[in-house]
C-alpha positions, 0 to 999 in steps of 0.5 A: 750649805743651802739644803734648808732653803733648796727644797723650800724654794722648789716647794713654795716658789716653783711658779716664781722660779718658772717665771709663771708668777711675780713672787712667792712667800714662805716661812723659814722656821728654826734657822739661826739668823746668821745661817739664814742670811748666808743662805739668802746671800748665796741664792741671790748671788746664784739667781740674780742672773736669772732675775730672781731675788730673795729678801726677808719681809719680817722676822718673828717668833714664828719664823722668818717670812721670806719673799722670793720674786722677780723685781722686773716683773714686780715693778711692771705689775705695780706700774699698772695705773689701777694697781699704782692708784690702789697702793698709793692709798696705803702709802706706797710712794715709790713703786719700784721693786725696791721701794715698794718691798721696803714699804711692804716691810714697814706695813708688816711691822705697823700693826696686828692686821696683815696688809692684804695688798701683799697679794699684788706682790704675789701676782694676784689680780687687783680685783681679787685683792680688793674683793678680799679686803672689802669682804673681809675674806668672805663671799668668795667665788672660789679658793685656791692659791688666793680667794677669788672675787673676779674671773673665777675661770681664769683663776682656776686655770692659773691655779692649775698651771701653778700646781702642775708646775710645782708637781713637775719641779718637785719631781725634777728636783727629787731626780737631781736637778738643782734650784739654779737649773730649774730657775728660768732666766728672763 
């Protein structure tokens, strides 16, 4: 029943499943909405005890954008005073995971420009999100999972951890481990 999402969850969300990262995004292509909803419900039931939740952020002609995240961790990330102040400038009043994700959905539907604060929902450093916005994606120190404008060495170490996690998780998945077995409970 969930074969479509299984490999995508491991491929795109391994660091989130391993609790190294707050959240991950990926697009699901060519899957009927009813089938996708059933699969999301299935995974939410299976992973809720481990602190992981899947939700649709946007549906469009180019597929469905899924957000896989750890709500407790997201709430903690967004509660940091500098992050909270930054998000309030973009209309985020409720900084609980549920409230913030709902506002992010609204922002994704508001216009042509992608809301770059989404990086905060993925666990990216605030200085890198602000740097990306201020520089319009140019003049970064390095690029990996995101464009780095702040601490390059810390970011490179994080990129390496994420890639190692993804490699190990894919190997284990192909050897027969299930997504549920690979998901770390927090």
